[in-house]
N, CA and C of each residue as an Amber inpcrd file, in Angstrom:
protein
   711
  12.7480000  19.6660000  -8.2350000  12.4930000  18.9300000  -6.9210000
  13.3530000  17.3890000  -7.2980000  14.3310000  17.2720000  -6.2430000
  15.5110000  16.2460000  -6.7990000  14.7320000  14.8400000  -6.4470000
  15.6200000  13.8910000  -7.0270000  15.0170000  12.5190000  -6.9100000
  14.9280000  11.9700000  -5.2470000  15.9830000  12.4640000  -4.4100000
  16.3050000  12.1280000  -3.3440000  14.9480000  12.5180000  -2.1600000
  14.6170000  13.6050000  -3.0450000  13.2170000  14.2470000  -2.1720000
  12.1280000  13.8090000  -2.1640000  11.8730000  13.3890000  -3.4390000
  10.9130000  12.5540000  -3.8460000  10.8600000  10.8680000  -3.0000000
  12.0960000  10.3940000  -3.2280000  11.9150000   9.1390000  -2.5290000
  11.4610000   9.3760000  -0.9140000  11.9960000  10.5370000  -0.5140000
  11.8270000  10.6050000   1.0480000  10.4860000  10.9260000   1.2510000
   9.6870000  11.6140000   0.1930000   8.0030000  12.1340000   0.2750000
   7.4760000  10.7950000   0.3580000   7.8950000   9.7480000  -0.7490000
   7.0350000   8.4430000  -0.7820000   7.3920000   7.6100000   0.3990000
   8.6440000   7.1700000   1.1530000   8.6260000   6.9400000   2.2480000
   8.0120000   7.2140000   3.3910000   8.1170000   8.5370000   3.6330000
   7.4300000   9.1550000   4.5940000   5.7900000   8.8300000   4.3240000
   5.3020000   8.8870000   3.1980000   3.9910000   8.5880000   3.1560000
   3.5230000   7.0120000   3.2330000   4.3600000   6.1000000   2.9600000
   4.3010000   4.7130000   3.0890000   4.2190000   4.5050000   4.7390000
   5.4830000   5.3560000   5.3220000   5.5710000   4.7310000   6.9090000
   4.3740000   5.0770000   7.5200000   3.6270000   6.6410000   7.2080000
   2.5770000   7.0540000   7.8870000   1.2270000   5.8640000   7.5890000
   1.2370000   5.5200000   6.2440000   0.0270000   4.5270000   6.0460000
   0.4650000   3.4250000   6.8060000   1.1270000   2.7120000   7.0070000
   1.5870000   1.4370000   7.3090000   1.4270000   1.6400000   8.9790000
   1.8100000   2.9260000   9.4800000   1.1360000   3.0350000  11.2100000
   0.0310000   3.2410000  11.3200000  -0.6940000   4.0320000  10.3320000
  -2.1020000   4.1480000  10.4550000  -3.0020000   2.9560000  10.6120000
  -2.4540000   2.2060000   9.5440000  -3.1450000   0.6480000   9.3730000
  -3.1280000  -0.3720000  10.5200000  -1.6730000  -0.3090000  11.1030000
  -1.4900000  -0.7560000  12.5060000  -2.0100000  -0.3430000  13.5600000
  -2.2690000   0.9190000  13.6150000  -2.9240000   1.3420000  14.7870000
  -4.5340000   1.2610000  14.6180000  -4.9900000   1.0260000  13.5410000
  -6.5340000   0.6890000  13.2750000  -6.5500000  -0.8830000  13.7910000
  -5.6450000  -1.6490000  13.3580000  -5.7640000  -3.2840000  13.8870000
  -5.7090000  -3.3230000  15.4160000  -4.9540000  -2.3820000  15.7860000
  -4.7740000  -2.6070000  17.1170000  -6.0590000  -1.9780000  17.9580000
  -6.5630000  -0.7640000  17.3940000  -7.8870000  -0.2880000  17.9750000
  -8.9190000  -1.5740000  17.8130000  -8.9390000  -2.0080000  16.6350000
  -9.9480000  -3.2120000  16.1490000  -9.9820000  -4.2910000  17.4630000
  -8.4180000  -4.7420000  17.3980000  -8.4920000  -5.9490000  18.5460000
  -8.7930000  -5.4610000  19.8100000  -8.2390000  -3.9930000  20.5830000
  -8.8360000  -3.8250000  21.6170000 -10.3480000  -3.6200000  21.7550000
 -11.2010000  -3.3570000  20.8690000 -12.4500000  -3.0140000  20.8440000
 -13.0600000  -4.2380000  20.8970000 -12.6060000  -5.2180000  20.4070000
 -13.2950000  -6.9740000  20.6260000 -12.7740000  -7.3240000  21.5220000
 -11.4710000  -7.1530000  22.3870000 -11.2040000  -7.7080000  23.7750000
 -12.2830000  -6.9180000  24.9360000 -12.7710000  -5.5840000  24.5670000
 -13.3840000  -5.1620000  25.4130000 -15.0370000  -5.5020000  25.5110000
 -15.3860000  -6.2810000  24.4200000 -16.7830000  -6.6460000  23.7730000
 -17.0790000  -7.9080000  24.8020000 -17.5060000  -8.3010000  25.9070000
 -17.5590000  -9.5640000  26.6020000 -18.2500000 -10.6480000  25.7640000
 -19.1480000 -10.2100000  24.9310000 -19.9570000 -11.1080000  24.2040000
 -18.9030000 -11.8870000  22.8230000 -17.9230000 -10.9880000  22.7800000
 -17.1580000 -11.7200000  21.5660000 -15.8640000 -12.6180000  22.3550000
 -16.1220000 -12.5780000  23.4560000 -14.8840000 -13.2850000  24.1760000
 -15.2600000 -14.5940000  24.6550000 -16.4490000 -14.7150000  25.5470000
 -17.1800000 -15.7610000  26.0200000 -18.2550000 -16.4170000  25.5410000
 -18.0380000 -17.5200000  25.0060000 -19.2310000 -18.1290000  24.3650000
 -19.9350000 -19.0410000  25.1700000 -19.5680000 -19.0810000  26.3760000
 -20.0840000 -20.3790000  27.2710000 -21.4970000 -19.7170000  27.8800000
 -22.5650000 -20.5040000  27.4890000 -23.7770000 -19.6670000  27.9500000
 -24.1900000 -19.8560000  29.3190000 -24.9670000 -18.5850000  29.6400000
 -25.2230000 -18.4500000  31.0270000 -25.9160000 -19.8010000  31.8890000
 -26.8480000 -20.0800000  31.1530000 -27.7210000 -21.2800000  31.5170000
 -27.0040000 -22.6980000  31.8350000 -25.8470000 -22.8900000  30.8740000
 -25.1900000 -23.9880000  30.9870000 -24.1830000 -23.9700000  32.0130000
 -23.4710000 -22.9670000  32.3360000 -22.7380000 -22.4610000  33.4040000
 -23.5890000 -22.5970000  34.9650000 -24.8640000 -22.1940000  34.7660000
 -25.4180000 -22.2780000  35.9830000 -25.7700000 -23.5330000  36.4820000
 -26.2800000 -24.5070000  35.0060000 -26.6830000 -25.7130000  35.4410000
 -25.4520000 -26.6950000  35.9080000 -24.2030000 -26.4790000  35.2030000
 -22.9530000 -27.0600000  35.7090000 -22.8170000 -26.9950000  37.1430000
 -22.7270000 -25.7070000  37.7870000 -22.6990000 -25.1640000  39.1540000
 -23.8230000 -25.6670000  39.7410000 -25.0710000 -25.8640000  39.6540000
 -26.0490000 -26.4280000  40.1890000 -25.9190000 -27.9480000  40.6990000
 -25.4040000 -28.5520000  39.8270000 -25.0330000 -30.0850000  40.0180000
 -23.7260000 -30.2240000  41.0100000 -22.8220000 -29.2370000  40.4280000
 -21.6030000 -29.7390000  41.4960000 -21.4840000 -28.9740000  42.6640000
 -22.3010000 -28.0640000  42.9750000 -22.4340000 -27.5400000  44.6370000
 -23.6290000 -27.7620000  45.3320000 -25.0410000 -28.2970000  44.4590000
 -25.7950000 -28.6210000  45.3070000 -26.4920000 -27.4010000  46.2820000
 -26.4590000 -26.3070000  45.5620000 -26.6640000 -25.2300000  46.5280000
 -28.2540000 -25.3710000  47.1810000 -27.9940000 -24.6790000  48.4740000
 -29.3030000 -24.4670000  49.2930000 -30.0350000 -23.1250000  49.0270000
 -31.1170000 -22.9980000  49.2550000 -32.1260000 -21.8870000  48.6570000
 -32.7150000 -20.9990000  49.8290000 -32.9900000 -19.8090000  49.7470000
 -33.2100000 -18.7150000  50.5360000 -34.3530000 -18.0910000  49.8530000
 -35.5140000 -17.8460000  50.2920000 -36.6210000 -17.0720000  49.7490000
 -36.6110000 -15.6570000  50.6030000 -36.8490000 -14.4660000  50.0820000
 -36.8240000 -13.2560000  50.5960000 -38.3240000 -13.0180000  50.6760000
 -38.8560000 -13.1340000  51.9780000 -40.2550000 -12.8350000  52.2490000
 -40.6890000 -11.2430000  52.0390000 -39.8090000 -10.4970000  51.5770000
 -40.3580000  -9.0640000  51.0170000 -40.9780000  -9.2000000  49.8380000
 -40.5280000  -9.9480000  48.7110000 -40.6580000  -9.8420000  47.3890000
 -40.6810000 -11.1450000  46.9780000 -40.4490000 -12.4420000  47.5500000
 -40.7400000 -13.6620000  47.1500000 -39.5870000 -14.1030000  46.2610000
 -38.2650000 -13.3080000  45.8540000 -37.2820000 -13.7710000  45.1320000
 -36.2840000 -14.8340000  45.9970000 -36.2590000 -15.9610000  45.3160000
 -35.3720000 -16.7830000  45.6740000 -34.0170000 -17.1920000  45.3530000
 -32.9650000 -17.2910000  46.1930000 -31.5610000 -17.0940000  45.9330000
 -30.9830000 -18.4290000  46.1580000 -30.0480000 -18.6650000  45.2750000
 -29.1440000 -19.9340000  45.7340000 -28.1830000 -19.4560000  46.8960000
 -28.0130000 -20.2590000  47.8370000 -26.9890000 -20.1000000  48.6070000
 -25.6610000 -21.2520000  48.8310000 -24.5250000 -20.9720000  49.1740000
 -23.2890000 -21.8280000  49.3770000 -22.3080000 -21.5380000  50.3490000
 -22.1240000 -22.5110000  51.1170000 -21.2720000 -22.6220000  52.0130000
 -19.8680000 -22.5640000  51.5710000 -19.0520000 -21.6530000  52.0980000
 -17.7030000 -21.3100000  51.7100000 -16.9650000 -21.3080000  52.8060000
 -15.8300000 -22.2480000  53.3180000 -15.2400000 -22.1310000  54.6550000
 -16.4810000 -22.4280000  55.5830000 -16.4810000 -21.2530000  56.6220000
 -17.2500000 -21.0660000  57.5280000 -18.3590000 -20.3130000  57.3340000
 -18.4310000 -19.7520000  55.9630000 -19.4160000 -18.6390000  56.0870000
 -20.3120000 -19.2790000  55.1240000 -21.6520000 -18.4650000  54.9190000
 -22.6750000 -19.2800000  53.9170000 -23.3320000 -17.5460000  53.3450000
 -23.0930000 -17.8900000  52.0280000 -23.1650000 -16.6320000  50.8900000
 -24.3730000 -16.9180000  50.3100000 -24.8910000 -15.6640000  49.8370000
 -25.9850000 -15.9790000  48.6650000 -24.9970000 -16.4030000  47.7470000
 -25.4510000 -17.0050000  46.7250000 -24.6700000 -17.2170000  45.2690000
 -25.1680000 -16.2860000  44.0950000 -25.8400000 -15.5070000  44.4920000
 -26.3360000 -14.4280000  43.7470000 -26.2440000 -13.0050000  44.1920000
 -26.4430000 -12.2290000  43.1840000 -26.4050000 -10.5860000  43.6830000
 -27.9580000 -10.1880000  44.0720000 -28.1650000  -9.3780000  45.0980000
 -29.4730000  -9.0870000  45.5670000 -30.2860000  -8.5150000  44.5540000
 -31.5910000  -8.6500000  44.3470000 -32.1480000  -7.9020000  43.4040000
 -33.4850000  -7.5140000  43.8470000 -33.4250000  -6.8580000  45.2880000
 -34.6010000  -6.3190000  46.1830000 -34.8050000  -4.9360000  45.2670000
 -35.9630000  -4.6660000  44.7540000 -36.1320000  -3.0520000  44.3390000
 -36.3980000  -2.2000000  45.1320000 -35.4870000  -1.1210000  45.3920000
 -35.5180000  -0.1940000  46.4290000 -35.0920000   1.1210000  45.9670000
 -35.5050000   2.2860000  46.4680000 -35.0150000   3.5910000  45.5420000
 -33.4660000   3.4420000  46.1910000 -32.7790000   4.1130000  45.1680000
 -31.0450000   4.3940000  45.4810000 -30.6200000   3.0090000  44.6580000
 -31.5640000   2.0870000  44.0040000 -31.0210000   0.9440000  43.3790000
 -31.3830000   0.9870000  41.8020000 -30.3880000   0.2510000  40.8230000
 -30.6680000   0.8400000  39.7170000 -30.4380000  -0.4950000  39.2660000
 -31.0560000  -0.8110000  37.7240000 -30.6330000  -1.8640000  36.7850000
 -29.3510000  -1.9070000  36.4090000 -28.4150000  -2.8530000  36.4340000
 -27.2040000  -3.0690000  35.8000000 -27.0970000  -2.6000000  34.1610000
 -26.3630000  -1.5980000  34.0430000 -26.3040000  -0.9360000  32.4120000
 -27.5600000  -0.5400000  32.3600000 -28.1760000  -0.0300000  33.2170000
 -29.6160000   0.5450000  32.9050000 -30.3720000  -0.1870000  32.2670000
 -30.6790000  -1.4260000  32.4580000 -31.3740000  -2.3270000  31.3250000
 -32.1140000  -3.2220000  32.4060000 -33.6080000  -3.0080000  32.6800000
 -34.0520000  -4.0890000  33.6470000 -33.9880000  -5.2970000  33.0750000
 -33.8240000  -5.8070000  32.1170000 -33.9220000  -6.8650000  31.5060000
 -32.7170000  -7.7400000  32.1140000 -31.4910000  -6.9760000  32.8550000
 -30.6550000  -7.7520000  33.4210000 -30.4350000  -8.1630000  34.9070000
 -31.4600000  -7.5000000  35.6450000 -31.7370000  -7.7070000  37.0660000
 -31.9680000  -9.1940000  37.2500000 -32.6400000 -10.0340000  36.4640000
 -32.8760000 -11.3770000  36.8590000 -31.2550000 -12.0370000  36.8930000
 -30.3580000 -11.8370000  36.1290000 -28.9870000 -12.5550000  36.1210000
 -28.2470000 -11.8650000  37.0770000 -27.9690000 -10.4600000  37.0550000
 -27.0680000  -9.8290000  37.6570000 -27.0900000  -9.0010000  38.8750000
 -28.8050000  -8.7930000  39.3050000 -29.1980000  -8.3630000  40.5240000
 -29.3520000  -7.0040000  40.1810000 -29.4160000  -6.1030000  41.1170000
 -29.5250000  -4.7520000  41.1350000 -28.2490000  -4.1570000  41.8530000
 -28.0370000  -2.6910000  41.3740000 -27.1420000  -2.0230000  41.7300000
 -27.4120000  -0.8240000  42.8800000 -26.9760000  -0.9850000  43.9720000
 -27.0490000   0.3010000  45.2410000 -26.2690000   1.1260000  45.7400000
 -26.4960000   2.2100000  45.9900000 -25.7660000   3.1320000  46.6460000
 -25.5390000   2.5710000  48.2620000 -24.3680000   2.8240000  48.4720000
 -23.6900000   2.5790000  50.1070000 -25.1770000   2.8420000  50.9010000
 -25.5980000   3.9060000  50.9280000 -26.4530000   4.5630000  51.9270000
 -27.7260000   3.5580000  51.8280000 -28.1260000   3.1650000  50.4800000
 -29.2470000   2.3520000  50.5100000 -29.0140000   0.6720000  50.9270000
 -27.6990000   0.5920000  50.6900000 -27.1330000  -0.9580000  50.9010000
 -27.4190000  -1.0260000  52.7370000 -26.7940000  -0.1570000  53.3320000
 -26.8560000   0.0120000  54.6460000 -28.0880000   0.4960000  55.5510000
 -29.0120000   0.9490000  54.9370000 -29.9310000   1.9360000  55.3620000
 -29.4480000   3.0110000  56.1110000 -28.7090000   4.0020000  55.7170000
 -28.3520000   5.1150000  56.0740000 -28.8360000   6.1160000  55.5480000
 -28.9670000   7.3650000  56.0410000 -29.6170000   8.3010000  55.4930000
 -28.6440000   8.9730000  54.4090000 -29.0550000   9.8540000  53.6560000
 -28.4660000  10.1100000  52.2860000 -27.2290000  11.2110000  52.8000000
 -27.3830000  11.9140000  54.0350000 -26.1430000  12.6500000  54.6550000
 -25.4390000  11.9460000  55.2800000 -25.4760000  10.4980000  55.2500000
 -24.4690000   9.6490000  56.0640000 -24.4660000   9.8620000  57.5060000
 -25.4220000  10.1660000  57.9750000 -25.4170000  10.6310000  59.4740000
 -26.0810000   9.8130000  60.5250000 -27.0680000   9.1800000  60.1310000
 -27.9140000   8.2460000  60.9500000 -27.7670000   7.1190000  60.3370000
 -27.6390000   5.8630000  61.0560000 -27.4780000   4.5440000  60.7780000
 -28.7460000   3.9750000  61.1190000 -29.4720000   3.2060000  60.3790000
 -30.6950000   2.2460000  60.8850000 -30.4840000   0.6490000  60.5330000
 -29.5930000   0.1000000  61.1840000 -29.3250000  -1.3290000  60.8490000
 -30.4420000  -2.1720000  60.5160000 -31.7140000  -1.8250000  61.2020000
 -32.9960000  -2.6620000  60.7280000 -33.5950000  -2.1460000  59.2380000
 -33.0770000  -1.3000000  58.7320000 -33.2670000  -0.7780000  57.4900000
 -32.1870000  -1.3070000  56.4410000 -31.2160000  -2.0000000  56.5340000
 -30.3640000  -2.4580000  55.6170000 -31.4190000  -3.2800000  54.4920000
 -30.5080000  -3.0890000  53.5250000 -31.3710000  -3.8830000  52.2910000
 -31.3520000  -5.0310000  52.1760000 -30.5130000  -5.7250000  53.2810000
 -30.4360000  -7.1230000  53.2750000 -31.8090000  -7.9220000  53.7470000
 -32.1190000  -8.9870000  53.6210000 -33.3930000  -9.4910000  54.0920000
 -33.1570000 -10.0930000  55.5280000 -34.0630000 -10.7430000  56.0350000
 -33.8580000 -10.8890000  57.6520000 -32.9530000 -12.2140000  57.6700000
 -32.1290000 -12.2770000  58.4920000 -31.2310000 -13.2400000  58.8370000
 -30.0130000 -13.1050000  57.9520000 -29.6120000 -12.1870000  57.3280000
 -28.8240000 -12.0370000  56.3600000 -28.0130000 -10.4570000  56.7040000
 -27.1690000 -10.1670000  56.1250000 -26.2010000  -8.7940000  56.5670000
 -25.4090000  -8.4200000  55.5010000 -25.1020000  -7.4070000  55.1370000
 -24.0210000  -6.9900000  54.3580000 -22.8360000  -6.8510000  55.0560000
 -21.7030000  -7.7960000  54.1640000 -20.5280000  -8.2480000  54.8710000
 -19.6180000  -7.0670000  55.1960000 -18.7940000  -7.0520000  56.1270000
 -17.7530000  -6.3080000  56.3700000 -16.2760000  -6.3710000  56.0190000
 -15.2110000  -5.6570000  55.8910000 -13.9260000  -5.7990000  55.4550000
 -13.3510000  -7.5870000  55.8340000 -13.8190000  -7.5730000  57.3990000
 -13.3930000  -8.8450000  57.8410000 -13.9080000 -10.2560000  57.5020000
 -15.1460000  -9.8970000  56.9040000 -15.7200000 -11.0940000  56.2440000
 -15.4350000 -11.5760000  55.0100000 -15.1640000 -10.2370000  54.1130000
 -14.6750000 -10.2040000  52.8810000 -13.3550000 -11.0650000  52.8270000
 -12.6280000 -10.4600000  53.8590000 -10.8210000 -11.0920000  53.9010000
 -10.9810000 -12.4590000  53.9100000 -12.0500000 -13.0330000  55.1810000
 -12.2470000 -14.4790000  55.2620000 -12.4450000 -15.2770000  54.2700000
 -13.0850000 -14.7120000  53.3380000 -13.8320000 -15.5070000  52.0290000
 -12.3700000 -15.0660000  51.1700000 -11.6160000 -14.1530000  51.3940000
 -10.4630000 -14.4130000  50.3080000  -9.3130000 -15.2050000  50.7760000
  -9.4010000 -15.5880000  52.2040000  -8.3570000 -16.1110000  52.8980000
  -8.7280000 -17.8410000  52.1990000  -9.4620000 -18.2470000  51.5640000
  -9.5910000 -19.2820000  50.8850000  -8.9360000 -19.6950000  49.5330000
  -8.5760000 -18.7270000  49.1860000  -7.4580000 -18.7700000  47.9660000
  -5.7780000 -18.1090000  48.0030000  -5.1930000 -18.3330000  47.5250000
  -3.8090000 -18.3310000  47.4330000  -3.6700000 -16.6010000  47.3680000
  -3.1250000 -16.0330000  48.3030000  -2.9570000 -14.5070000  48.2290000
  -2.4850000 -14.0980000  46.9930000  -1.9930000 -14.7430000  45.7690000
  -1.3560000 -14.1970000  44.7330000  -2.4430000 -14.4770000  43.4680000
  -3.3220000 -15.0580000  44.0040000  -4.1960000 -15.4680000  42.8130000
  -5.2630000 -14.2940000  42.4030000  -5.7000000 -14.2790000  41.1780000
  -6.4800000 -13.5240000  40.4660000  -8.0530000 -13.1660000  40.6490000
  -8.4800000 -13.9070000  41.5000000  -9.7870000 -13.8860000  41.9970000
 -10.7030000 -14.8190000  40.9680000 -10.0430000 -15.5480000  40.1310000
 -10.8180000 -16.4050000  39.1320000 -11.5850000 -17.6820000  39.7980000
 -11.2080000 -18.0450000  41.0900000 -12.1930000 -18.6670000  42.0520000
 -13.2110000 -18.2500000  42.1410000 -13.8440000 -17.2850000  42.2670000
 -14.9950000 -16.5590000  42.4690000 -15.9420000 -16.2390000  41.3270000
 -15.1900000 -16.0450000  40.2450000 -15.7990000 -15.3220000  38.8460000
 -16.5920000 -16.8280000  38.2400000 -17.3970000 -16.1400000  37.9160000
 -18.5800000 -17.5400000  37.1610000 -17.7920000 -17.8370000  35.9830000
 -18.1900000 -19.2720000  35.1290000 -17.3460000 -19.3890000  34.1860000
 -17.6690000 -18.6340000  32.6080000 -19.0520000 -18.2270000  32.8050000
 -19.8950000 -17.2980000  31.7700000 -19.8150000 -15.9940000  31.9280000
 -19.9520000 -15.3710000  30.6580000 -19.9760000 -13.8110000  30.6620000
 -18.6570000 -13.2060000  30.8220000 -17.7670000 -13.2630000  31.6440000
 -16.5420000 -12.8600000  31.6810000 -15.6430000 -12.9660000  30.3970000
 -15.1240000 -11.6440000  30.4500000 -14.1690000 -12.2210000  29.2140000
 -13.0450000 -13.4200000  29.1920000 -12.7340000 -13.5650000  30.6380000
 -11.7660000 -14.8620000  30.7980000 -12.5590000 -15.5440000  31.6850000
 -13.0150000 -16.9210000  31.3520000 -14.0670000 -17.3510000  32.0330000
 -13.5970000 -17.9630000  33.5970000 -14.2960000 -17.8190000  34.5640000
 -13.7130000 -18.1740000  35.8140000 -13.4230000 -19.1000000  36.1840000
 -12.6570000 -19.8250000  37.1620000 -12.9360000 -21.0540000  37.8630000
 -14.1030000 -21.6450000  38.3930000 -14.6440000 -20.5610000  39.2320000
 -15.8560000 -20.5150000  40.1410000 -15.7640000 -21.9140000  41.0910000
 -14.4650000 -21.7250000  41.6150000 -14.0590000 -22.8840000  42.5820000
 -14.6690000 -23.4950000  43.5560000 -15.6060000 -22.4630000  44.1060000
 -16.3990000 -22.4720000  45.2500000 -18.0650000 -22.1020000  45.0450000
 -18.4320000 -22.0380000  43.9640000 -19.5850000 -21.7430000  43.3980000
 -20.1860000 -20.5100000  43.9650000 -19.2210000 -19.6010000  43.9830000
 -19.7590000 -18.1040000  44.4280000 -20.3430000 -17.5990000  43.1200000
 -20.2130000 -17.5730000  42.0270000 -20.8250000 -17.3670000  40.8200000
 -21.0340000 -15.9360000  40.8270000 -19.7640000 -15.3220000  40.8090000
 -19.5890000 -13.7840000  40.8720000 -19.8830000 -13.3320000  39.0820000
 -20.8150000 -12.3550000  39.0680000 -21.0500000 -11.9600000  37.5950000
 -20.6860000 -10.4690000  37.5440000 -20.4770000  -9.6430000  36.1770000
 -19.6680000  -8.8800000  35.9680000 -20.8990000  -7.7170000  35.7100000
 -21.4690000  -7.4990000  37.0260000 -22.5940000  -6.3280000  36.7800000
 -22.2330000  -5.1160000  36.4980000 -20.9400000  -4.7030000  36.6420000
 -20.6400000  -3.1770000  36.4200000 -21.1690000  -2.2670000  37.5330000
 -20.8270000  -1.0090000  37.3340000 -21.3430000  -0.2180000  38.5650000
 -21.8030000   1.0550000  37.7670000 -22.4430000   2.0140000  38.2420000
 -23.1100000   3.2760000  38.1970000 -22.5700000   4.4180000  38.8930000
 -21.9590000   5.5330000  38.3570000 -21.4820000   6.6610000  39.2520000
 -22.7380000   7.5280000  39.5170000 -22.4250000   8.5700000  40.1370000
 -23.6070000   9.2650000  40.9220000 -24.1990000  10.3310000  39.6030000
 -23.3020000  10.3780000  38.7690000 -23.6140000  11.3170000  37.8600000
 -24.8740000  10.5590000  36.5430000 -24.7630000   9.2400000  36.9230000
 -25.7920000   8.7190000  36.1550000 -25.2660000   7.9900000  35.0710000
 -23.9600000   7.8710000  34.9070000 -23.3030000   7.1000000  33.8690000
 -23.1370000   5.4740000  34.4370000 -23.3410000   4.5650000  33.3370000
 -23.0370000   3.2330000  33.9380000 -21.4230000   2.6350000  33.0940000
 -20.6320000   1.9060000  33.6830000 -19.3440000   1.4290000  33.5590000
 -19.1440000  -0.1010000  33.5750000 -18.3110000  -0.6680000  32.8480000
 -17.6340000  -2.0370000  32.7250000 -18.8990000  -3.0030000  33.3420000
 -20.1550000  -2.7880000  32.6050000 -20.8960000  -4.1530000  32.3680000
 -20.1220000  -5.1170000  31.6580000 -20.3650000  -6.3020000  32.4050000
 -19.7080000  -7.5560000  31.5230000 -17.9740000  -7.7250000  31.7470000
 -17.8290000  -6.5720000  32.7380000 -16.1320000  -6.6450000  32.5120000
 -15.7390000  -6.7080000  34.0670000 -16.6110000  -6.1060000  35.2730000
 -15.9740000  -5.8470000  36.4410000 -17.2720000  -6.1470000  37.5730000
 -17.0090000  -6.6370000  38.6200000 -17.9490000  -6.8340000  39.4920000
 -17.3120000  -6.2850000  40.9280000 -18.3230000  -5.0320000  41.5770000
 -18.2480000  -4.6970000  42.5890000 -19.1760000  -4.9050000  43.6570000
 -18.4730000  -5.1730000  45.1280000 -19.9570000  -5.4860000  45.9730000
 -19.3560000  -4.7280000  47.4350000 -20.6760000  -4.0830000  47.9440000
 -20.3230000  -3.2100000  49.1770000 -19.8330000  -4.1570000  50.1590000
 -18.8370000  -3.2520000  50.8780000 -18.5350000  -3.8620000  52.4640000
 -19.4310000  -2.9050000  53.4650000 -19.6610000  -3.1840000  54.4430000
 -20.3750000  -2.2440000  55.2780000 -19.3950000  -1.5400000  55.9340000
 -17.9190000  -1.6670000  56.0340000 -16.9820000  -0.5400000  56.6530000
 -17.0270000   0.6690000  55.7600000 -16.4390000   1.6010000  56.3190000
 -16.3560000   2.9240000  55.7870000 -15.2380000   3.6890000  56.1320000
 -14.9480000   4.7070000  55.4180000 -13.5350000   5.4700000  55.4760000
 -13.6790000   6.8770000  54.8750000 -13.1660000   7.9420000  55.5940000
 -12.7460000   9.1700000  54.7080000 -14.1770000  10.1520000  54.6570000
 -14.8300000   9.7520000  55.6470000 -16.2280000  10.7380000  55.3560000
 -17.1360000  10.4260000  54.2370000 -16.7590000  10.2080000  53.1840000
 -17.6620000  10.1610000  51.9160000 -17.4250000   8.7730000  51.1910000
 -16.2630000   7.7930000  51.7810000 -16.1020000   6.5860000  50.8540000
 -16.1620000   5.6040000  51.5260000 -16.6010000   4.3540000  51.0780000
 -16.7960000   2.9450000  51.6230000 -15.7720000   1.8750000  51.1180000
 -15.7080000   0.7490000  51.4720000 -14.8120000  -0.3950000  51.0340000
 -15.8640000  -1.0450000  49.8020000 -15.2010000  -1.7360000  48.9370000
 -15.9170000  -2.8780000  48.4460000 -15.0480000  -3.6970000  48.1130000
 -15.4010000  -4.8950000  47.6470000 -14.4290000  -6.1540000  47.0710000
 -14.7910000  -5.9190000  45.5430000 -13.6170000  -5.7860000  44.8600000
 -14.0340000  -5.9310000  43.3300000 -13.0860000  -7.0140000  42.7320000
 -13.6060000  -7.6040000  41.8120000 -13.3560000  -8.4660000  40.8660000
 -13.2010000  -7.8390000  39.1620000 -11.9910000  -7.9580000  38.5670000
 -11.8460000  -7.8600000  37.1630000 -11.4600000  -9.3850000  36.4840000
 -11.3170000  -9.3240000  35.1510000 -10.5140000 -10.4840000  34.4630000
  -9.4150000 -10.5770000  35.1730000  -8.5660000  -9.9710000  36.0390000
  -7.2020000 -10.4820000  36.1790000  -6.8420000  -9.9740000  37.7720000
  -8.0770000  -9.7910000  38.5690000  -7.6240000  -9.3280000  39.8140000
  -8.9900000  -9.1180000  40.7440000  -8.4280000  -9.2910000  41.9930000
  -9.2970000  -9.2960000  43.0100000  -8.7240000  -8.3510000  44.0650000
  -9.4060000  -7.5390000  45.0250000  -8.8470000  -6.4640000  45.9680000
 -10.1990000  -6.1840000  46.6870000  -9.4490000  -5.4820000  47.7580000
 -10.5230000  -4.6900000  48.4800000  -9.9820000  -3.3040000  48.7640000
 -10.8850000  -2.2940000  48.0900000 -10.4660000  -0.8790000  48.1090000
 -11.6900000  -0.2250000  48.2510000 -11.4850000   1.2400000  48.3820000
 -12.7030000   2.1270000  48.7280000 -13.0050000   2.8230000  47.2420000
 -14.2860000   3.0670000  47.4310000 -14.9060000   4.0120000  46.4750000
 -15.9980000   4.9910000  47.1050000 -16.3400000   5.8160000  46.2890000
 -17.4920000   6.8820000  46.6930000 -18.6620000   6.0450000  47.1030000
 -19.0650000   6.3290000  48.2710000 -20.4660000   5.7860000  48.6690000
 -21.6680000   6.3550000  47.7330000 -21.4310000   7.1900000  46.9380000
 -22.6270000   7.5540000  46.1590000 -22.5870000   6.6860000  44.9740000
 -21.4760000   5.8230000  44.5700000 -21.5070000   4.9540000  43.3160000
 -22.3660000   4.1420000  43.7580000 -23.0560000   3.2530000  42.7850000
 -24.2560000   2.2010000  42.8840000 -23.4880000   0.6840000  42.3720000
 -23.2840000  -0.1700000  43.2160000 -22.8650000  -1.2900000  42.7150000
 -23.5210000  -2.3540000  43.4200000 -22.9370000  -3.8690000  43.3490000
 -23.5050000  -4.9250000  43.6300000 -23.6630000  -5.1240000  45.1320000
 -24.4790000  -6.1630000  45.3840000 -24.6530000  -6.2310000  47.1420000
 -24.9110000  -8.0410000  46.9990000 -23.9330000  -8.7020000  47.8320000
 -23.4190000 -10.1250000  48.0680000 -24.0110000  -9.9690000  49.3900000
 -25.1620000 -10.6180000  49.8210000 -25.2830000 -10.9480000  51.4680000
 -24.4530000 -12.3270000  52.2650000 -24.2860000 -12.4040000  53.3300000
 -23.8030000 -13.1800000  53.7410000 -24.9030000 -13.6380000  54.9580000
 -24.7080000 -14.6850000  55.5690000 -25.9260000 -15.3720000  56.3930000
 -25.4230000 -14.9610000  57.8270000 -26.4450000 -14.5850000  58.6800000
 -25.9680000 -14.1910000  60.1410000 -25.3800000 -15.3430000  60.7980000
 -24.4550000 -15.1030000  61.8250000 -23.7520000 -16.2590000  62.5020000
 -24.6580000 -17.0250000  63.4400000
């Protein structure tokens, strides 16, 4: 075996070893970035206390279950500053853990949120999951909320300061929390990393719109109605 061939083998092994090491480091960094608890150490209670003092929230009590919600006026709209927690069929605990409901609210399929039969054929507005005096926002109402920020903004103005990998600015006291979502197959995704809120508007037979917040973006797009996501209620005009 020639010396040059041996050198070649040694160099190849060294290159492979270095590449594997770098890959391991990158995977480790990515895993840390994906873990919200490793990124944001601002306590939920501290963030909420700060907001409560700054925005002087109103309150609303749901007569159905006695749950009390913070409310906030943004522009000409009055929003709940918490995700809905009302327990109903077609609703689920974020990340499949009931301990998460108090902070993050529940996740609802679109049919449950809107009070529509599972085959999407019959709408019964009186049976909407929203409490009396409130409703599920439509696209126009979500767009009116987004009109309060620069069109190029990443949505940090609505994200809470706590829990998100990148602490939000929470400019208006909306206090959006990343409750993630549930697919129809029963799997849960992006708890601690994304927030999705139903719109009343639908399209394409099996889809409906939602407002989405990530650590870097905000948009209104469509998803399957069978997904379970968060609900934010807006006060009736």
